[in-house]
N, C-alpha and C positions, 0 to 999 in steps of 0.2 A: 733743525725737521719737528712738524706736528705728532700729535700723537695718534693720530686720523689715517696718514701714511705708514706709521710706526704696527699700527694693527694687523694694517691692509698689507703691509711684508711678512708677517711674523702669521696670517691666516693662508695669504698662501704658498710659505715651509713645510706649515705643519700641515695640510687639508689634506693631500695626499693618506699621507698616517693617520689621520686622524678613518681619512675611509677605508685605507683598508681593517682597520682596528676597528673599525665599525661587524663589516665582511664576519672579519674572524669572528667577533662577538656575539653574532647571531649563526654561524655555522656553530658556533657551543653550546650555545641555547637549543637551537633546534635538534641538536644530537646527543643532547645531556636522559638520557634516555635510565629510574630509577628500578635497581635490580630489585629481582623478587627476595624479598625473608629484608632486609635490609629496610631499617630506618625514615622517616617519610621526613621527618621533621629538616635533615640535613637536605635531603632534596630542592626542597620548601627554601631555604636562606640559600642555594646555588642559583634557583632561581629571578629572586629579587636581587640578586647582588649581578645578575646577569639584566635584567629590566634596569636596575638602575644604571647601569651601564649607558646602554644604549636610550634612556631618555621613553622610556614605553608608558601608557596611561593608564590604571590600575586597571581597569576595567579591557580594556585585551590581554596585558594576562594573564587573567579566568580564561577566554575565550583559550587562546595559546597551551596555557599547562592544558585545558580540558578538549584537548586536539584528537579529533576519534574520526569514525566512519560515521555520516551524513544519518539520522535517522531518518529522514526522508525517502535517501537512498534504500533500492532492493538489490541485495544480489541474486542472482540466473546460474545455476551451473547447466547448459543445456548438454541431454548426453544426447549421444549417435540411435536416429531410425524413429524404431516405434518405442524410446523407450515415455517414462515420464518427465513434465522440466518439476525438476527442485527450486523451488523458487521461498525464502528465508527472511521474512518481509516481520518484521522490528514488530516491538507490543502498542507503537504511535501509531502502525498505519494501523493493525488486526481493532480500535480503539477508532477510528478517523474515518471507518468503513463502518457505514451504519445494515445487519444487517437486511436479505427481505423480508418484508410478514409476506406468511404464508397467509394465500385467497381464499376467503371466507367458504365454506362449502355448503354445492347452493341441496336446498328441499328436496327432502325424496320423493313421488306421488306419491298418494294414498295408496293403499293397496287396490283396493275396491274406489274406483278411478269411473267421473260419466262416458258414459258411453258416447261413441260420435257419431254411432248410428242408427239408436231407442232414443238417445239423450235424459235416458233412467241412470240417477245415481250408484246404481247392483254393479254393476261390473264395467268390465272393457267391453270395445270391440269385437278382438278377439276370439273373447267370451258370450258376444251376446247368441245367447237363439239365436234370434230371425236372421244375424247375418248366419250368422250356420247354413239353418235352413235354405235362404235363397244362392247362397252358394251354389250350397249342391245342389241347385235345381238348373242354376247355369249351369254349371258344368258338362252337366246330361244332357239339352242340351243344343251345348255350343258347339257342332264340328271338328274332330278334330282340328287340327295345320300342320300336319307332321307327314312325311314323305306316302309313301304310295300306299 
């Protein structure tokens, strides 16, 4: 027997055992939580031992330890009926959305503008004496269109 066949036989014998060991280590790694009030250093050392057993890269370790809610995901609490929908957005969402700019205010017309009737700048048409006189004349000369 040569070395290659011996290694192949050993792998076949212990492969199932190694797979089960890996599954147990992953479960322990995922379920291990830091208790309130306990120091952080033993927790980090335990996590490092799990990652050493699993041969996980250090960049992946950080992502696993920082496991939490996705900042892009929004939580929605939908009420019944006409109640308001409560939307909790993270600080990241609040910073990412630009605020709408207020529309520029249109300039108000001057109090004394140009009259469309007589073309003077002193007053508007509704206060124009010539226009008001003409309205009075026309009002008296036009017959009423009402009933009998």
